[in-house]
C-alpha positions, 0 to 999 in steps of 0.5 A: 537498472540495478537495485543497490542495497540502499535502493532495496532498503529505501523501497522497503521503508517506503512500503512500511511508511505507507502502512504507518501513514494510513494507520496513524491518520496522515493522509498528506504523508500517504499521498506524498509516497505516490507519483502525482498520477500514482494509483492504488487499487484493490482486486478481489481474489482470483477465485472471486473473479479478480475484478477491481473493487476500487481504484484511486488515481492521482493525489486528490483521489488518494488523499480522499481515500486516506481521509476516508480510511482515517475516519472509518478506522479511527486509528484502530487498524494496523497494516502488516506487509512482509516478504518483499521481493524486488526486481529491477525494471528498465524504469525503476523496480517492481515488487511483490509482498504479503499483506494483512490488515489487523482491525480492532473492534473496541466495543467487542474488545476483539482483534481480527484479520480483516484483509489478507492478500498480496501487493503488486507494486511498481516503483520509480526513483525520483529526485526525492527518493523512491515513490509508488507508481502503482500499488495493487492489493489482491485479496486471498479470499 
């Protein structure tokens, strides 16, 4: 499969929407970015052993995760994703990008980077556009 310019733009938009929907408390919108059996997981850094810290699979688990993040962060965190590199696969596309989470502490009136790492994504093109098959974030530290 070849990736057209439109495919590349749509996949980039998908990644941006994931950030916005989590940050602005839209669990249903977030879930809709994944295939029904889609996966989101987080891994520790390779230097810390690389183990899976959490894994959410399927729309029910993904919705529960997004709802939990909404209640914990209360709209005071921003996900930043950049430098998306894409490659076509036989079933869709694979991507790698850099990410960080900037969190605000309203009591201390401070902003800091709470997570920095990389995403490894697998994408599928559906009748309604590109969706995540899987999304794995791996911490840098």
